C-alpha positions in Angstrom: -40.0 -75.9 -41.6 -40.5 -75.0 -37.9 -39.4 -71.4 -37.2 -38.2 -70.3 -33.8 -36.8 -67.1 -32.4 -34.3 -67.9 -29.6 -33.0 -65.5 -27.0 -29.7 -66.5 -25.3 -26.8 -65.0 -23.4 -23.5 -64.4 -25.2 -20.4 -64.6 -23.0 -18.3 -63.0 -25.7 -20.5 -59.9 -25.9 -21.7 -60.1 -22.2 -25.3 -59.4 -23.3 -28.5 -61.0 -24.3 -28.7 -61.9 -28.1 -31.2 -63.4 -30.5 -31.3 -65.7 -33.5 -33.9 -67.0 -35.8 -33.7 -70.7 -36.6 -35.5 -72.9 -39.2 -35.7 -76.5 -38.3 -36.9 -79.5 -40.4 -40.2 -80.9 -39.1 -42.4 -83.9 -39.7 -41.1 -86.4 -42.2 -38.2 -84.3 -43.5 -35.1 -86.3 -43.1 -33.6 -88.0 -40.0 -31.4 -86.1 -37.5 -28.6 -85.3 -37.0 -29.0 -82.4 -39.4 -26.3 -80.2 -41.1 -26.5 -76.5 -40.3 -26.3 -73.4 -42.5 -25.4 -70.2 -40.8 -26.9 -67.2 -42.7 -25.4 -63.8 -41.9 -27.1 -60.4 -42.4 -25.8 -57.1 -43.6 -24.6 -54.0 -41.9 -28.0 -52.3 -41.3 -30.0 -55.5 -40.5 -30.5 -58.0 -37.7 -31.5 -61.6 -37.0 -35.0 -61.1 -38.5 -34.0 -59.6 -41.8 -33.5 -62.8 -43.9 -36.9 -64.1 -42.7 -38.7 -60.8 -43.2 -37.2 -59.7 -46.5 -36.8 -63.1 -48.4 -38.7 -66.4 -48.8 -35.8 -68.3 -47.1 -38.3 -70.5 -45.2 -39.9 -71.5 -48.5 -36.6 -71.9 -50.3 -35.3 -74.5 -47.8 -38.7 -76.3 -47.3 -38.3 -80.0 -47.6 -34.5 -80.0 -47.0 -33.0 -81.8 -44.0 -31.1 -78.7 -43.1 -31.2 -76.3 -40.1 -30.8 -72.6 -41.0 -29.5 -70.3 -38.3 -29.8 -66.5 -38.7 -28.0 -64.8 -35.8 -27.8 -61.1 -34.9 -24.4 -59.9 -35.9 -24.9 -56.2 -35.0 -22.6 -53.9 -37.0 -19.5 -55.8 -36.1 -18.5 -57.4 -39.4 -18.3 -60.7 -37.6 -14.9 -59.7 -36.3 -13.3 -59.3 -32.9 -13.0 -55.5 -32.9 -9.7 -53.8 -32.2 -11.7 -51.6 -29.9 -15.1 -53.0 -29.3 -17.3 -56.2 -29.2 -15.9 -59.6 -30.1 -18.4 -60.7 -32.8 -16.2 -63.3 -34.3 -15.8 -65.1 -31.0 -19.5 -64.6 -30.4 -20.4 -66.4 -33.6 -17.9 -69.2 -33.3 -18.3 -70.0 -29.6 -21.7 -68.7 -28.4 -23.9 -69.1 -31.5 -22.4 -72.3 -32.9 -22.0 -73.7 -29.3 -25.7 -72.9 -28.5 -27.0 -74.4 -31.7 -25.0 -77.6 -31.3 -26.0 -78.0 -27.7 -29.7 -77.2 -28.4 -30.4 -79.0 -31.6 -29.6 -82.5 -33.0 -26.9 -81.2 -35.4 -23.9 -82.7 -37.2 -21.4 -80.8 -35.0 -18.4 -81.1 -37.3 -17.0 -79.5 -40.5 -18.8 -81.8 -42.9 -22.1 -80.7 -41.5 -21.6 -77.0 -41.3 -21.9 -74.3 -44.0 -22.0 -70.5 -43.9 -23.3 -67.7 -46.2 -24.4 -64.1 -46.1 -24.9 -60.8 -47.9 -22.9 -57.6 -47.9 -21.3 -57.4 -44.5 -22.5 -61.0 -43.9 -21.0 -62.1 -47.3 -17.7 -60.8 -46.1 -18.2 -62.5 -42.7 -19.0 -65.8 -44.4 -16.0 -65.8 -46.7 -13.6 -64.5 -44.0 -14.7 -67.0 -41.4 -14.5 -69.9 -43.8 -11.0 -69.0 -44.9 -9.9 -68.3 -41.4 -11.4 -71.4 -39.8 -11.7 -73.9 -42.6 -11.7 -76.7 -40.1 -15.2 -75.5 -39.1 -17.0 -75.0 -42.5 -17.1 -77.1 -45.6 -18.6 -74.4 -47.8 -19.2 -70.7 -47.9 -21.3 -68.5 -50.1 -21.6 -64.7 -50.4 -23.8 -62.2 -52.1 -22.6 -58.6 -52.8 -19.8 -59.1 -50.3 -17.8 -56.2 -48.8 -14.5 -57.9 -49.3 -12.0 -55.1 -49.3 -11.3 -54.3 -45.6 -9.1 -51.3 -46.4 -11.9 -49.7 -48.4 -14.2 -49.8 -45.4 -12.1 -47.0 -43.8 -12.6 -44.6 -46.7 -16.3 -43.7 -46.3 -16.4 -40.7 -44.0 -19.8 -41.6 -42.5 -18.5 -44.9 -41.2 -14.7 -44.4 -41.1 -14.5 -44.0 -37.3 -16.7 -47.0 -36.7 -14.7 -49.1 -39.1 -11.4 -48.1 -37.5 -12.7 -49.3 -34.2 -13.5 -52.7 -35.7 -10.5 -53.2 -38.1 -7.8 -50.9 -36.8 -6.0 -48.2 -39.0 -4.4 -50.7 -41.4 -6.4 -53.9 -41.7 -5.0 -54.9 -45.1 -3.0 -58.1 -44.7 -4.2 -58.6 -41.2 -6.1 -61.5 -39.6 -9.5 -60.3 -40.9 -8.4 -59.6 -44.5 -9.9 -62.2 -46.9 -7.0 -61.6 -49.3 -4.4 -62.5 -46.7 -6.4 -65.5 -45.5 -6.7 -66.9 -49.0 -2.9 -66.5 -49.4 -2.1 -68.6 -46.4 -5.0 -71.1 -46.1 -4.1 -74.8 -45.7 -5.0 -76.1 -49.2 -6.0 -79.5 -47.7 -8.8 -77.8 -45.9 -10.2 -75.5 -48.6 -13.9 -75.0 -48.2 -16.1 -74.9 -51.3 -16.6 -71.3 -52.3 -19.3 -69.5 -54.2 -19.6 -65.7 -54.7 -22.0 -63.6 -56.7 -22.8 -59.9 -57.1 -25.2 -57.8 -59.1 -24.1 -55.9 -62.2 -25.6 -52.7 -60.8 -24.1 -53.2 -57.2 -21.7 -50.7 -55.8 -19.6 -53.6 -54.5 -19.2 -55.2 -57.9 -15.6 -54.2 -58.4 -14.7 -55.5 -54.9 -16.1 -58.9 -55.9 -14.4 -58.9 -59.3 -11.1 -58.1 -57.6 -11.4 -60.9 -55.1 -12.5 -63.3 -57.8 -9.3 -62.5 -59.7 -7.3 -63.0 -56.5 -8.7 -66.5 -56.0 -8.0 -67.3 -59.7 -4.4 -66.1 -59.3 -4.0 -68.4 -56.3 -5.7 -71.3 -58.2 -8.3 -71.6 -55.5 -11.4 -73.4 -56.9 -14.6 -71.4 -56.6 -17.8 -70.4 -58.4 -18.3 -66.8 -59.3 -21.3 -65.2 -60.9 -22.3 -61.7 -62.0 -26.1 -61.2 -62.5 -28.5 -58.4 -63.3 -29.5 -56.5 -60.1 -28.3 -54.2 -57.4 -27.7 -54.1 -53.7 -31.3 -55.1 -53.0 -33.4 -57.7 -51.3 -35.0 -58.6 -54.6 -31.5 -59.6 -55.8 -30.6 -61.6 -52.6 -33.9 -63.4 -52.5 -33.3 -64.6 -56.0 -29.7 -65.7 -55.6 -29.9 -67.2 -52.1 -31.7 -70.1 -53.9 -28.5 -70.7 -55.9 -26.4 -70.6 -52.7 -28.7 -73.1 -51.0 -28.4 -75.4 -54.0 -24.6 -75.0 -53.8 -24.5 -75.9 -50.1 -26.9 -78.8 -50.8 -24.5 -80.3 -53.3 -21.5 -79.9 -51.0 -23.4 -81.5 -48.1 -24.6 -84.3 -50.3 -28.3 -83.7 -49.6 -29.4 -84.5 -53.1 -32.0 -82.7 -55.1 
């Protein structure tokens, strides 16, 4: 894979931003290529997946572009009082990638995944905009938006993003799952570590999807909220996307 760090201007954020991109090279496939958007967690940036995991090795040989954008601390939402990170991702990041690379610029060629904050972002965006993504995966996702307001050390920051009562709102995965057009359901896969503090959130959302009869894969595995866990299970997420995209083995 060729690896590039790209700096570009975001109109939604009105600032310079960065992304890391893995691109097939040599004899790997024939463009146009599908794209996987891989989102980071709350304390990370666009370099974290590449620095902390073997993502480049995991996707080597696949005819797949992997885009790792900087999502700040914005939960990939248009904040009630703050930056528009949802619009940034949907318009600026995807728009830049489709303009710059030889991509498949439609739903059937676009997948999304992430960890923790990024796992929430991947599931939320796929449920909110199923016309844009054909599959979504999450690891250790922070799926309960109301719970984000409880932790004193981040409560004020979370209220600026989500508002005082985000439950049932436009960024609540539960509400989005309730109302999604069933003809556009993306393929979904969620996993979480058995020693992860977000395990109960993932179990609860899994039960919610089951109650709605929304097809999905769900796995609980040994491990905690760590890069060791995510480096292992991103390989399963890649295989899941690979099947949905029809890329073969």
